[in-house]
All heavy atoms as a GROMACS GRO file, in nm:
protein
  592
    1VAL      N    1   0.800  -4.458  -0.420
    1VAL     CA    2   0.945  -4.507  -0.416
    1VAL      C    3   0.944  -4.641  -0.488
    1VAL      O    4   0.861  -4.729  -0.448
    1VAL     CB    5   0.993  -4.507  -0.272
    1VAL    CG1    6   1.132  -4.558  -0.277
    1VAL    CG2    7   0.984  -4.378  -0.201
    2VAL      N    8   1.025  -4.653  -0.584
    2VAL     CA    9   1.036  -4.786  -0.644
    2VAL      C   10   1.176  -4.844  -0.606
    2VAL      O   11   1.278  -4.780  -0.613
    2VAL     CB   12   1.031  -4.763  -0.803
    2VAL    CG1   13   1.048  -4.904  -0.872
    2VAL    CG2   14   0.898  -4.702  -0.840
    3HIS      N   15   1.177  -4.972  -0.568
    3HIS     CA   16   1.296  -5.038  -0.534
    3HIS      C   17   1.313  -5.175  -0.620
    3HIS      O   18   1.224  -5.239  -0.655
    3HIS     CB   19   1.279  -5.092  -0.384
    3HIS     CG   20   1.284  -4.985  -0.275
    3HIS    ND1   21   1.396  -4.911  -0.255
    3HIS    CD2   22   1.181  -4.923  -0.218
    3HIS    CE1   23   1.361  -4.824  -0.157
    3HIS    NE2   24   1.224  -4.829  -0.132
    4SER      N   25   1.436  -5.194  -0.645
    4SER     CA   26   1.478  -5.320  -0.709
    4SER      C   27   1.503  -5.422  -0.600
    4SER      O   28   1.581  -5.406  -0.510
    4SER     CB   29   1.598  -5.301  -0.796
    4SER     OG   30   1.646  -5.422  -0.849
    5LEU      N   31   1.449  -5.549  -0.613
    5LEU     CA   32   1.462  -5.645  -0.514
    5LEU      C   33   1.561  -5.753  -0.564
    5LEU      O   34   1.582  -5.857  -0.500
    5LEU     CB   35   1.329  -5.714  -0.488
    5LEU     CG   36   1.228  -5.627  -0.416
    5LEU    CD1   37   1.103  -5.698  -0.388
    5LEU    CD2   38   1.286  -5.561  -0.289
    6THR      N   39   1.612  -5.752  -0.690
    6THR     CA   40   1.693  -5.840  -0.745
    6THR      C   41   1.818  -5.873  -0.649
    6THR      O   42   1.841  -5.991  -0.612
    6THR     CB   43   1.737  -5.808  -0.883
    6THR    OG1   44   1.623  -5.783  -0.961
    6THR    CG2   45   1.830  -5.917  -0.951
    7LYS      N   46   1.888  -5.774  -0.614
    7LYS     CA   47   2.003  -5.800  -0.513
    7LYS      C   48   1.962  -5.837  -0.374
    7LYS      O   49   2.031  -5.920  -0.320
    7LYS     CB   50   2.087  -5.665  -0.509
    7LYS     CG   51   2.197  -5.647  -0.616
    7LYS     CD   52   2.292  -5.764  -0.608
    7LYS     CE   53   2.433  -5.724  -0.624
    7LYS     NZ   54   2.527  -5.823  -0.653
    8PHE      N   55   1.844  -5.790  -0.334
    8PHE     CA   56   1.796  -5.822  -0.205
    8PHE      C   57   1.766  -5.955  -0.187
    8PHE      O   58   1.794  -6.030  -0.091
    8PHE     CB   59   1.682  -5.731  -0.172
    8PHE     CG   60   1.623  -5.764  -0.031
    8PHE    CD1   61   1.683  -5.727   0.086
    8PHE    CD2   62   1.499  -5.834  -0.026
    8PHE    CE1   63   1.623  -5.755   0.207
    8PHE    CE2   64   1.438  -5.863   0.097
    8PHE     CZ   65   1.502  -5.829   0.208
    9LEU      N   66   1.700  -6.022  -0.298
    9LEU     CA   67   1.646  -6.153  -0.286
    9LEU      C   68   1.767  -6.270  -0.275
    9LEU      O   69   1.759  -6.352  -0.191
    9LEU     CB   70   1.565  -6.191  -0.402
    9LEU     CG   71   1.427  -6.127  -0.406
    9LEU    CD1   72   1.367  -6.150  -0.542
    9LEU    CD2   73   1.346  -6.180  -0.301
   10ASN      N   74   1.860  -6.255  -0.358
   10ASN     CA   75   1.969  -6.351  -0.354
   10ASN      C   76   2.106  -6.302  -0.393
   10ASN      O   77   2.210  -6.374  -0.366
   10ASN     CB   78   1.936  -6.468  -0.445
   10ASN     CG   79   1.918  -6.434  -0.582
   10ASN    OD1   80   1.948  -6.322  -0.633
   10ASN    ND2   81   1.849  -6.524  -0.667
   11GLY      N   82   2.115  -6.184  -0.450
   11GLY     CA   83   2.247  -6.126  -0.480
   11GLY      C   84   2.310  -6.172  -0.611
   11GLY      O   85   2.418  -6.129  -0.653
   12HIS      N   86   2.249  -6.276  -0.678
   12HIS     CA   87   2.310  -6.333  -0.794
   12HIS      C   88   2.248  -6.286  -0.922
   12HIS      O   89   2.294  -6.311  -1.026
   12HIS     CB   90   2.292  -6.493  -0.785
   12HIS     CG   91   2.366  -6.546  -0.661
   12HIS    ND1   92   2.500  -6.541  -0.651
   12HIS    CD2   93   2.306  -6.603  -0.559
   12HIS    CE1   94   2.527  -6.609  -0.533
   12HIS    NE2   95   2.400  -6.643  -0.484
   13GLY      N   96   2.134  -6.232  -0.917
   13GLY     CA   97   2.065  -6.190  -1.035
   13GLY      C   98   1.980  -6.282  -1.107
   13GLY      O   99   1.946  -6.261  -1.226
   14ASN      N  100   1.970  -6.400  -1.051
   14ASN     CA  101   1.890  -6.508  -1.123
   14ASN      C  102   1.748  -6.511  -1.083
   14ASN      O  103   1.661  -6.592  -1.119
   14ASN     CB  104   1.952  -6.640  -1.098
   14ASN     CG  105   1.957  -6.680  -0.948
   14ASN    OD1  106   1.918  -6.611  -0.868
   14ASN    ND2  107   2.009  -6.801  -0.922
   15ALA      N  108   1.704  -6.408  -1.003
   15ALA     CA  109   1.565  -6.389  -0.963
   15ALA      C  110   1.542  -6.241  -0.973
   15ALA      O  111   1.619  -6.157  -0.918
   15ALA     CB  112   1.526  -6.432  -0.823
   16LEU      N  113   1.439  -6.199  -1.044
   16LEU     CA  114   1.408  -6.054  -1.061
   16LEU      C  115   1.285  -6.008  -0.987
   16LEU      O  116   1.195  -6.090  -0.962
   16LEU     CB  117   1.377  -6.030  -1.219
   16LEU     CG  118   1.499  -6.047  -1.310
   16LEU    CD1  119   1.451  -6.021  -1.459
   16LEU    CD2  120   1.610  -5.970  -1.273
   17GLY      N  121   1.294  -5.893  -0.919
   17GLY     CA  122   1.181  -5.845  -0.836
   17GLY      C  123   1.183  -5.709  -0.832
   17GLY      O  124   1.286  -5.639  -0.848
   18GLY      N  125   1.069  -5.651  -0.780
   18GLY     CA  126   1.062  -5.509  -0.754
   18GLY      C  127   0.952  -5.483  -0.656
   18GLY      O  128   0.872  -5.561  -0.637
   19ALA      N  129   0.957  -5.365  -0.600
   19ALA     CA  130   0.857  -5.326  -0.501
   19ALA      C  131   0.833  -5.168  -0.525
   19ALA      O  132   0.915  -5.092  -0.554
   19ALA     CB  133   0.899  -5.347  -0.368
   20ILE      N  134   0.695  -5.135  -0.507
   20ILE     CA  135   0.650  -5.005  -0.505
   20ILE      C  136   0.612  -4.979  -0.362
   20ILE      O  137   0.527  -5.038  -0.314
   20ILE     CB  138   0.533  -4.985  -0.605
   20ILE    CG1  139   0.583  -5.007  -0.748
   20ILE    CG2  140   0.491  -4.835  -0.598
   20ILE    CD1  141   0.463  -5.010  -0.844
   21VAL      N  142   0.672  -4.872  -0.298
   21VAL     CA  143   0.641  -4.839  -0.155
   21VAL      C  144   0.560  -4.713  -0.161
   21VAL      O  145   0.605  -4.612  -0.216
   21VAL     CB  146   0.761  -4.825  -0.080
   21VAL    CG1  147   0.728  -4.785   0.060
   21VAL    CG2  148   0.842  -4.955  -0.081
   22GLU      N  149   0.442  -4.708  -0.096
   22GLU     CA  150   0.367  -4.589  -0.075
   22GLU      C  151   0.287  -4.608   0.052
   22GLU      O  152   0.280  -4.712   0.098
   22GLU     CB  153   0.275  -4.565  -0.196
   22GLU     CG  154   0.182  -4.669  -0.242
   22GLU     CD  155   0.040  -4.642  -0.182
   22GLU    OE1  156   0.008  -4.540  -0.133
   22GLU    OE2  157  -0.040  -4.738  -0.206
   23LYS      N  158   0.229  -4.495   0.094
   23LYS     CA  159   0.171  -4.513   0.232
   23LYS      C  160   0.037  -4.573   0.244
   23LYS      O  161  -0.017  -4.576   0.361
   23LYS     CB  162   0.174  -4.361   0.302
   23LYS     CG  163   0.086  -4.266   0.240
   23LYS     CD  164   0.093  -4.127   0.309
   23LYS     CE  165  -0.005  -4.034   0.246
   23LYS     NZ  166  -0.006  -3.910   0.331
   24GLY      N  167  -0.030  -4.614   0.139
   24GLY     CA  168  -0.148  -4.682   0.148
   24GLY      C  169  -0.274  -4.616   0.124
   24GLY      O  170  -0.384  -4.671   0.129
   25ASP      N  171  -0.264  -4.486   0.073
   25ASP     CA  172  -0.390  -4.412   0.040
   25ASP      C  173  -0.396  -4.375  -0.104
   25ASP      O  174  -0.490  -4.300  -0.131
   25ASP     CB  175  -0.403  -4.286   0.136
   25ASP     CG  176  -0.299  -4.191   0.115
   25ASP    OD1  177  -0.192  -4.216   0.049
   25ASP    OD2  178  -0.308  -4.083   0.183
   26PHE      N  179  -0.310  -4.408  -0.181
   26PHE     CA  180  -0.308  -4.378  -0.330
   26PHE      C  181  -0.422  -4.470  -0.394
   26PHE      O  182  -0.432  -4.584  -0.367
   26PHE     CB  183  -0.178  -4.400  -0.398
   26PHE     CG  184  -0.182  -4.360  -0.547
   26PHE    CD1  185  -0.162  -4.241  -0.573
   26PHE    CD2  186  -0.191  -4.458  -0.642
   26PHE    CE1  187  -0.166  -4.197  -0.706
   26PHE    CE2  188  -0.193  -4.420  -0.773
   26PHE     CZ  189  -0.177  -4.290  -0.806
   27ASN      N  190  -0.505  -4.406  -0.483
   27ASN     CA  191  -0.615  -4.479  -0.536
   27ASN      C  192  -0.570  -4.534  -0.671
   27ASN      O  193  -0.574  -4.479  -0.780
   27ASN     CB  194  -0.730  -4.385  -0.560
   27ASN     CG  195  -0.860  -4.461  -0.609
   27ASN    OD1  196  -0.862  -4.581  -0.628
   27ASN    ND2  197  -0.969  -4.392  -0.622
   28TRP      N  198  -0.524  -4.659  -0.667
   28TRP     CA  199  -0.467  -4.731  -0.789
   28TRP      C  200  -0.585  -4.764  -0.881
   28TRP      O  201  -0.559  -4.791  -1.002
   28TRP     CB  202  -0.398  -4.860  -0.748
   28TRP     CG  203  -0.276  -4.837  -0.658
   28TRP    CD1  204  -0.256  -4.830  -0.530
   28TRP    CD2  205  -0.140  -4.805  -0.708
   28TRP    NE1  206  -0.134  -4.806  -0.491
   28TRP    CE2  207  -0.056  -4.789  -0.598
   28TRP    CE3  208  -0.097  -4.792  -0.838
   28TRP    CZ2  209   0.071  -4.754  -0.613
   28TRP    CZ3  210   0.045  -4.757  -0.847
   28TRP    CH2  211   0.120  -4.749  -0.739
   29GLY      N  212  -0.712  -4.777  -0.833
   29GLY     CA  213  -0.820  -4.818  -0.926
   29GLY      C  214  -0.889  -4.701  -0.995
   29GLY      O  215  -0.980  -4.724  -1.061
   30ALA      N  216  -0.836  -4.575  -0.960
   30ALA     CA  217  -0.905  -4.455  -1.023
   30ALA      C  218  -0.889  -4.457  -1.175
   30ALA      O  219  -0.968  -4.404  -1.249
   30ALA     CB  220  -0.850  -4.331  -0.968
   31ASN      N  221  -0.776  -4.508  -1.226
   31ASN     CA  222  -0.747  -4.502  -1.367
   31ASN      C  223  -0.697  -4.631  -1.409
   31ASN      O  224  -0.567  -4.660  -1.426
   31ASN     CB  225  -0.643  -4.389  -1.395
   31ASN     CG  226  -0.634  -4.360  -1.550
   31ASN    OD1  227  -0.683  -4.442  -1.629
   31ASN    ND2  228  -0.555  -4.266  -1.588
   32PRO      N  229  -0.783  -4.732  -1.437
   32PRO     CA  230  -0.745  -4.864  -1.477
   32PRO      C  231  -0.653  -4.888  -1.596
   32PRO      O  232  -0.576  -4.963  -1.605
   32PRO     CB  233  -0.876  -4.941  -1.494
   32PRO     CG  234  -0.977  -4.861  -1.438
   32PRO     CD  235  -0.925  -4.721  -1.440
   33ASP      N  236  -0.660  -4.786  -1.688
   33ASP     CA  237  -0.577  -4.793  -1.812
   33ASP      C  238  -0.438  -4.746  -1.776
   33ASP      O  239  -0.344  -4.799  -1.845
   33ASP     CB  240  -0.645  -4.704  -1.915
   33ASP     CG  241  -0.771  -4.746  -1.969
   33ASP    OD1  242  -0.792  -4.871  -1.975
   33ASP    OD2  243  -0.855  -4.655  -2.009
   34LYS      N  244  -0.417  -4.676  -1.677
   34LYS     CA  245  -0.276  -4.632  -1.644
   34LYS      C  246  -0.214  -4.741  -1.549
   34LYS      O  247  -0.096  -4.764  -1.563
   34LYS     CB  248  -0.288  -4.505  -1.552
   34LYS     CG  249  -0.150  -4.449  -1.528
   34LYS     CD  250  -0.157  -4.301  -1.475
   34LYS     CE  251  -0.026  -4.242  -1.458
   34LYS     NZ  252  -0.034  -4.103  -1.410
   35PHE      N  253  -0.287  -4.816  -1.469
   35PHE     CA  254  -0.236  -4.920  -1.381
   35PHE      C  255  -0.314  -5.045  -1.400
   35PHE      O  256  -0.381  -5.104  -1.315
   35PHE     CB  257  -0.245  -4.881  -1.232
   35PHE     CG  258  -0.187  -4.745  -1.202
   35PHE    CD1  259  -0.259  -4.651  -1.174
   35PHE    CD2  260  -0.043  -4.742  -1.207
   35PHE    CE1  261  -0.211  -4.517  -1.148
   35PHE    CE2  262   0.010  -4.610  -1.177
   35PHE     CZ  263  -0.076  -4.500  -1.143
   36PRO      N  264  -0.292  -5.109  -1.528
   36PRO     CA  265  -0.378  -5.226  -1.563
   36PRO      C  266  -0.347  -5.356  -1.486
   36PRO      O  267  -0.442  -5.432  -1.452
   36PRO     CB  268  -0.356  -5.249  -1.712
   36PRO     CG  269  -0.219  -5.189  -1.731
   36PRO     CD  270  -0.209  -5.074  -1.633
   37ILE      N  271  -0.216  -5.366  -1.430
   37ILE     CA  272  -0.185  -5.486  -1.346
   37ILE      C  273  -0.267  -5.493  -1.218
   37ILE      O  274  -0.295  -5.600  -1.169
   37ILE     CB  275  -0.040  -5.504  -1.335
   37ILE    CG1  276   0.032  -5.522  -1.461
   37ILE    CG2  277  -0.002  -5.600  -1.236
   37ILE    CD1  278   0.181  -5.524  -1.462
   38LEU      N  279  -0.285  -5.369  -1.162
   38LEU     CA  280  -0.345  -5.357  -1.027
   38LEU      C  281  -0.501  -5.336  -1.042
   38LEU      O  282  -0.576  -5.376  -0.960
   38LEU     CB  283  -0.285  -5.247  -0.949
   38LEU     CG  284  -0.135  -5.269  -0.914
   38LEU    CD1  285  -0.087  -5.142  -0.845
   38LEU    CD2  286  -0.116  -5.390  -0.832
   39ALA      N  287  -0.542  -5.275  -1.151
   39ALA     CA  288  -0.686  -5.221  -1.151
   39ALA      C  289  -0.783  -5.298  -1.254
   39ALA      O  290  -0.893  -5.263  -1.266
   39ALA     CB  291  -0.692  -5.076  -1.171
   40LYS      N  292  -0.723  -5.385  -1.327
   40LYS     CA  293  -0.801  -5.465  -1.427
   40LYS      C  294  -0.800  -5.611  -1.387
   40LYS      O  295  -0.700  -5.657  -1.325
   40LYS     CB  296  -0.741  -5.439  -1.573
   40LYS     CG  297  -0.773  -5.301  -1.615
   40LYS     CD  298  -0.738  -5.293  -1.786
   40LYS     CE  299  -0.793  -5.175  -1.837
   40LYS     NZ  300  -0.763  -5.161  -1.974
   41PRO      N  301  -0.896  -5.693  -1.431
   41PRO     CA  302  -0.910  -5.832  -1.387
   41PRO      C  303  -0.783  -5.905  -1.450
   41PRO      O  304  -0.736  -5.882  -1.562
   41PRO     CB  305  -1.033  -5.878  -1.455
   41PRO     CG  306  -1.108  -5.761  -1.474
   41PRO     CD  307  -1.025  -5.652  -1.501
   42CYS      N  308  -0.734  -5.987  -1.362
   42CYS     CA  309  -0.613  -6.072  -1.405
   42CYS      C  310  -0.660  -6.214  -1.433
   42CYS      O  311  -0.718  -6.279  -1.346
   42CYS     CB  312  -0.509  -6.071  -1.291
   42CYS     SG  313  -0.363  -6.175  -1.327
   43ASP      N  314  -0.639  -6.261  -1.555
   43ASP     CA  315  -0.682  -6.393  -1.591
   43ASP      C  316  -0.613  -6.505  -1.513
   43ASP      O  317  -0.666  -6.611  -1.486
   43ASP     CB  318  -0.664  -6.417  -1.747
   43ASP     CG  319  -0.744  -6.325  -1.822
   43ASP    OD1  320  -0.857  -6.292  -1.777
   43ASP    OD2  321  -0.715  -6.296  -1.938
   44SER      N  322  -0.483  -6.481  -1.484
   44SER     CA  323  -0.412  -6.572  -1.408
   44SER      C  324  -0.467  -6.610  -1.266
   44SER      O  325  -0.436  -6.716  -1.203
   44SER     CB  326  -0.263  -6.533  -1.390
   44SER     OG  327  -0.201  -6.519  -1.510
   45TYR      N  328  -0.545  -6.506  -1.218
   45TYR     CA  329  -0.606  -6.530  -1.089
   45TYR      C  330  -0.751  -6.532  -1.092
   45TYR      O  331  -0.829  -6.478  -1.011
   45TYR     CB  332  -0.563  -6.418  -0.992
   45TYR     CG  333  -0.410  -6.434  -0.949
   45TYR    CD1  334  -0.315  -6.363  -1.023
   45TYR    CD2  335  -0.372  -6.513  -0.857
   45TYR    CE1  336  -0.174  -6.384  -0.993
   45TYR    CE2  337  -0.233  -6.533  -0.829
   45TYR     CZ  338  -0.141  -6.467  -0.897
   45TYR     OH  339  -0.015  -6.479  -0.860
   46HIS      N  340  -0.810  -6.589  -1.203
   46HIS     CA  341  -0.951  -6.606  -1.234
   46HIS      C  342  -1.026  -6.482  -1.219
   46HIS      O  343  -1.140  -6.474  -1.163
   46HIS     CB  344  -1.014  -6.715  -1.117
   46HIS     CG  345  -0.942  -6.834  -1.112
   46HIS    ND1  346  -0.946  -6.930  -1.218
   46HIS    CD2  347  -0.849  -6.884  -1.013
   46HIS    CE1  348  -0.862  -7.027  -1.174
   46HIS    NE2  349  -0.805  -7.010  -1.068
   47GLY      N  350  -0.973  -6.377  -1.279
   47GLY     CA  351  -1.041  -6.251  -1.289
   47GLY      C  352  -1.041  -6.163  -1.163
   47GLY      O  353  -1.107  -6.056  -1.163
   48MET      N  354  -0.952  -6.181  -1.074
   48MET     CA  355  -0.944  -6.105  -0.958
   48MET      C  356  -0.879  -5.970  -0.991
   48MET      O  357  -0.782  -5.968  -1.068
   48MET     CB  358  -0.844  -6.178  -0.854
   48MET     CG  359  -0.834  -6.093  -0.729
   48MET     SD  360  -0.723  -6.172  -0.606
   48MET     CE  361  -0.569  -6.143  -0.666
   49VAL      N  362  -0.930  -5.871  -0.931
   49VAL     CA  363  -0.878  -5.733  -0.939
   49VAL      C  364  -0.795  -5.704  -0.816
   49VAL      O  365  -0.850  -5.702  -0.710
   49VAL     CB  366  -0.982  -5.624  -0.967
   49VAL    CG1  367  -0.920  -5.488  -0.980
   49VAL    CG2  368  -1.064  -5.662  -1.090
   50PHE      N  369  -0.658  -5.690  -0.826
   50PHE     CA  370  -0.576  -5.678  -0.713
   50PHE      C  371  -0.618  -5.559  -0.620
   50PHE      O  372  -0.618  -5.570  -0.496
   50PHE     CB  373  -0.431  -5.668  -0.745
   50PHE     CG  374  -0.373  -5.797  -0.802
   50PHE    CD1  375  -0.350  -5.826  -0.929
   50PHE    CD2  376  -0.338  -5.890  -0.705
   50PHE    CE1  377  -0.293  -5.948  -0.966
   50PHE    CE2  378  -0.268  -6.005  -0.740
   50PHE     CZ  379  -0.264  -6.043  -0.875
   51TYR      N  380  -0.648  -5.444  -0.676
   51TYR     CA  381  -0.691  -5.332  -0.605
   51TYR      C  382  -0.824  -5.353  -0.527
   51TYR      O  383  -0.838  -5.314  -0.409
   51TYR     CB  384  -0.702  -5.199  -0.699
   51TYR     CG  385  -0.734  -5.086  -0.613
   51TYR    CD1  386  -0.634  -5.018  -0.529
   51TYR    CD2  387  -0.864  -5.025  -0.609
   51TYR    CE1  388  -0.659  -4.924  -0.446
   51TYR    CE2  389  -0.882  -4.915  -0.526
   51TYR     CZ  390  -0.784  -4.853  -0.454
   51TYR     OH  391  -0.820  -4.751  -0.375
   52ASP      N  392  -0.916  -5.425  -0.584
   52ASP     CA  393  -1.044  -5.458  -0.513
   52ASP      C  394  -1.019  -5.537  -0.391
   52ASP      O  395  -1.097  -5.538  -0.291
   52ASP     CB  396  -1.141  -5.526  -0.613
   52ASP     CG  397  -1.190  -5.429  -0.714
   52ASP    OD1  398  -1.164  -5.307  -0.707
   52ASP    OD2  399  -1.249  -5.477  -0.818
   53VAL      N  400  -0.924  -5.633  -0.393
   53VAL     CA  401  -0.899  -5.719  -0.287
   53VAL      C  402  -0.805  -5.667  -0.184
   53VAL      O  403  -0.826  -5.670  -0.059
   53VAL     CB  404  -0.846  -5.861  -0.338
   53VAL    CG1  405  -0.803  -5.957  -0.218
   53VAL    CG2  406  -0.950  -5.913  -0.430
   54PHE      N  407  -0.693  -5.605  -0.229
   54PHE     CA  408  -0.589  -5.558  -0.135
   54PHE      C  409  -0.599  -5.404  -0.110
   54PHE      O  410  -0.512  -5.347  -0.039
   54PHE     CB  411  -0.450  -5.586  -0.198
   54PHE     CG  412  -0.421  -5.732  -0.206
   54PHE    CD1  413  -0.421  -5.798  -0.327
   54PHE    CD2  414  -0.401  -5.809  -0.098
   54PHE    CE1  415  -0.401  -5.938  -0.336
   54PHE    CE2  416  -0.380  -5.947  -0.098
   54PHE     CZ  417  -0.383  -6.017  -0.220
   55GLY      N  418  -0.688  -5.332  -0.179
   55GLY     CA  419  -0.695  -5.182  -0.154
   55GLY      C  420  -0.761  -5.148  -0.020
   55GLY      O  421  -0.799  -5.238   0.059
   56LYS      N  422  -0.773  -5.018  -0.001
   56LYS     CA  423  -0.826  -4.984   0.132
   56LYS      C  424  -0.960  -5.010   0.171
   56LYS      O  425  -1.004  -5.015   0.285
   56LYS     CB  426  -0.803  -4.826   0.151
   56LYS     CG  427  -0.886  -4.742   0.064
   56LYS     CD  428  -0.852  -4.591   0.087
   56LYS     CE  429  -0.954  -4.501   0.011
   56LYS     NZ  430  -0.936  -4.360   0.050
   57ASP      N  431  -1.046  -5.042   0.065
   57ASP     CA  432  -1.181  -5.090   0.091
   57ASP      C  433  -1.208  -5.236   0.073
   57ASP      O  434  -1.322  -5.270   0.068
   57ASP     CB  435  -1.280  -5.004   0.004
   57ASP     CG  436  -1.278  -4.857   0.042
   57ASP    OD1  437  -1.266  -4.831   0.170
   57ASP    OD2  438  -1.289  -4.775  -0.054
   58GLY      N  439  -1.092  -5.310   0.052
   58GLY     CA  440  -1.109  -5.455   0.013
   58GLY      C  441  -1.118  -5.534   0.152
   58GLY      O  442  -1.106  -5.500   0.256
   59PRO      N  443  -1.139  -5.668   0.127
   59PRO     CA  444  -1.149  -5.759   0.235
   59PRO      C  445  -1.029  -5.780   0.312
   59PRO      O  446  -1.028  -5.808   0.439
   59PRO     CB  447  -1.198  -5.898   0.179
   59PRO     CG  448  -1.153  -5.883   0.032
   59PRO     CD  449  -1.157  -5.734  -0.003
   60VAL      N  450  -0.908  -5.764   0.260
   60VAL     CA  451  -0.782  -5.777   0.337
   60VAL      C  452  -0.775  -5.656   0.435
   60VAL      O  453  -0.732  -5.681   0.545
   60VAL     CB  454  -0.660  -5.776   0.238
   60VAL    CG1  455  -0.525  -5.777   0.312
   60VAL    CG2  456  -0.665  -5.902   0.148
   61ALA      N  457  -0.805  -5.534   0.394
   61ALA     CA  458  -0.812  -5.426   0.489
   61ALA      C  459  -0.908  -5.432   0.601
   61ALA      O  460  -0.882  -5.404   0.710
   61ALA     CB  461  -0.841  -5.286   0.414
   62GLU      N  462  -1.010  -5.498   0.563
   62GLU     CA  463  -1.121  -5.521   0.662
   62GLU      C  464  -1.060  -5.629   0.766
   62GLU      O  465  -1.086  -5.619   0.885
   62GLU     CB  466  -1.248  -5.580   0.599
   62GLU     CG  467  -1.360  -5.602   0.692
   62GLU     CD  468  -1.494  -5.638   0.626
   62GLU    OE1  469  -1.491  -5.665   0.504
   62GLU    OE2  470  -1.587  -5.643   0.700
   63MET      N  471  -0.993  -5.721   0.713
   63MET     CA  472  -0.944  -5.841   0.806
   63MET      C  473  -0.841  -5.765   0.895
   63MET      O  474  -0.833  -5.810   1.022
   63MET     CB  475  -0.878  -5.937   0.719
   63MET     CG  476  -0.812  -6.048   0.788
   63MET     SD  477  -0.746  -6.182   0.695
   63MET     CE  478  -0.607  -6.102   0.621
   64PHE      N  479  -0.765  -5.679   0.854
   64PHE     CA  480  -0.666  -5.608   0.940
   64PHE      C  481  -0.722  -5.497   1.018
   64PHE      O  482  -0.652  -5.434   1.103
   64PHE     CB  483  -0.544  -5.561   0.851
   64PHE     CG  484  -0.458  -5.662   0.818
   64PHE    CD1  485  -0.433  -5.685   0.674
   64PHE    CD2  486  -0.387  -5.751   0.907
   64PHE    CE1  487  -0.354  -5.778   0.631
   64PHE    CE2  488  -0.298  -5.844   0.864
   64PHE     CZ  489  -0.290  -5.868   0.723
   65GLY      N  490  -0.838  -5.457   0.997
   65GLY     CA  491  -0.920  -5.356   1.076
   65GLY      C  492  -0.879  -5.207   1.028
   65GLY      O  493  -0.891  -5.116   1.110
   66THR      N  494  -0.831  -5.199   0.906
   66THR     CA  495  -0.805  -5.067   0.843
   66THR      C  496  -0.890  -5.030   0.730
   66THR      O  497  -0.855  -4.950   0.655
   66THR     CB  498  -0.656  -5.075   0.793
   66THR    OG1  499  -0.641  -5.163   0.695
   66THR    CG2  500  -0.554  -5.098   0.923
   67LYS      N  501  -1.013  -5.092   0.722
   67LYS     CA  502  -1.095  -5.066   0.603
   67LYS      C  503  -1.132  -4.915   0.604
   67LYS      O  504  -1.181  -4.861   0.704
   67LYS     CB  505  -1.224  -5.148   0.621
   67LYS     CG  506  -1.309  -5.143   0.493
   67LYS     CD  507  -1.415  -5.249   0.486
   67LYS     CE  508  -1.493  -5.232   0.357
   67LYS     NZ  509  -1.575  -5.341   0.337
   68GLY      N  510  -1.116  -4.854   0.480
   68GLY     CA  511  -1.159  -4.717   0.461
   68GLY      C  512  -1.035  -4.622   0.506
   68GLY      O  513  -1.038  -4.502   0.469
   69LYS      N  514  -0.931  -4.675   0.570
   69LYS     CA  515  -0.823  -4.593   0.611
   69LYS      C  516  -0.707  -4.602   0.517
   69LYS      O  517  -0.668  -4.525   0.442
   69LYS     CB  518  -0.779  -4.623   0.754
   69LYS     CG  519  -0.889  -4.591   0.855
   69LYS     CD  520  -0.854  -4.646   0.996
   69LYS     CE  521  -0.983  -4.646   1.089
   69LYS     NZ  522  -0.936  -4.721   1.204
   70THR      N  523  -0.641  -4.728   0.530
   70THR     CA  524  -0.529  -4.757   0.442
   70THR      C  525  -0.543  -4.906   0.405
   70THR      O  526  -0.610  -4.984   0.471
   70THR     CB  527  -0.388  -4.734   0.510
   70THR    OG1  528  -0.375  -4.812   0.624
   70THR    CG2  529  -0.373  -4.592   0.541
   71GLY      N  530  -0.483  -4.938   0.293
   71GLY     CA  531  -0.494  -5.078   0.248
   71GLY      C  532  -0.346  -5.134   0.249
   71GLY      O  533  -0.250  -5.073   0.250
   72MET      N  534  -0.351  -5.265   0.226
   72MET     CA  535  -0.217  -5.333   0.196
   72MET      C  536  -0.183  -5.288   0.056
   72MET      O  537  -0.260  -5.335  -0.032
   72MET     CB  538  -0.231  -5.478   0.219
   72MET     CG  539  -0.278  -5.533   0.350
   72MET     SD  540  -0.148  -5.524   0.475
   72MET     CE  541  -0.041  -5.653   0.416
   73SER      N  542  -0.079  -5.220   0.033
   73SER     CA  543  -0.048  -5.177  -0.101
   73SER      C  544   0.052  -5.264  -0.162
   73SER      O  545   0.157  -5.223  -0.216
   73SER     CB  546   0.004  -5.036  -0.082
   73SER     OG  547  -0.098  -4.955  -0.026
   74PHE      N  548   0.015  -5.396  -0.174
   74PHE     CA  549   0.114  -5.474  -0.241
   74PHE      C  550   0.037  -5.575  -0.331
   74PHE      O  551  -0.082  -5.604  -0.317
   74PHE     CB  552   0.193  -5.560  -0.144
   74PHE     CG  553   0.115  -5.660  -0.059
   74PHE    CD1  554   0.095  -5.786  -0.110
   74PHE    CD2  555   0.068  -5.618   0.060
   74PHE    CE1  556   0.010  -5.874  -0.037
   74PHE    CE2  557  -0.007  -5.714   0.128
   74PHE     CZ  558  -0.027  -5.844   0.091
   75ALA      N  559   0.094  -5.622  -0.433
   75ALA     CA  560   0.046  -5.731  -0.511
   75ALA      C  561   0.147  -5.811  -0.570
   75ALA      O  562   0.259  -5.748  -0.608
   75ALA     CB  563  -0.028  -5.667  -0.630
   76ILE      N  564   0.136  -5.934  -0.583
   76ILE     CA  565   0.237  -6.019  -0.644
   76ILE      C  566   0.171  -6.084  -0.762
   76ILE      O  567   0.067  -6.138  -0.755
   76ILE     CB  568   0.282  -6.135  -0.547
   76ILE    CG1  569   0.337  -6.073  -0.420
   76ILE    CG2  570   0.377  -6.234  -0.606
   76ILE    CD1  571   0.366  -6.177  -0.306
   77ALA      N  572   0.233  -6.058  -0.874
   77ALA     CA  573   0.181  -6.106  -0.991
   77ALA      C  574   0.298  -6.181  -1.069
   77ALA      O  575   0.400  -6.117  -1.098
   77ALA     CB  576   0.129  -5.991  -1.084
   78ALA      N  577   0.275  -6.298  -1.105
   78ALA     CA  578   0.377  -6.370  -1.183
   78ALA      C  579   0.329  -6.387  -1.327
   78ALA      O  580   0.223  -6.430  -1.344
   78ALA     CB  581   0.408  -6.508  -1.120
   79ARG      N  582   0.407  -6.350  -1.414
   79ARG     CA  583   0.368  -6.357  -1.560
   79ARG      C  584   0.479  -6.434  -1.633
   79ARG      O  585   0.587  -6.436  -1.610
   79ARG     CB  586   0.369  -6.213  -1.613
   79ARG     CG  587   0.262  -6.130  -1.543
   79ARG     CD  588   0.172  -6.057  -1.648
   79ARG     NE  589   0.093  -5.969  -1.577
   79ARG     CZ  590  -0.029  -5.996  -1.534
   79ARG    NH1  591  -0.076  -6.119  -1.551
   79ARG    NH2  592  -0.104  -5.906  -1.478
   0.00000   0.00000   0.00000
């Protein structure tokens, strides 16, 4: 499910945003060419791969006690 957050954030349209909602078990890293923002290194964040950090086997999922089950399926990238 894809949502527009522009109206939700402030209602004026001077801030743009969006969200992808899924239940946390989709493998975003399986095809890096299809989802490069999530599955390829980001230079803005010193080469961090969002899926490796926030995916179901990443350190964030381990911190929440959900490692191997579901991950935090969000990423914030400012370009």
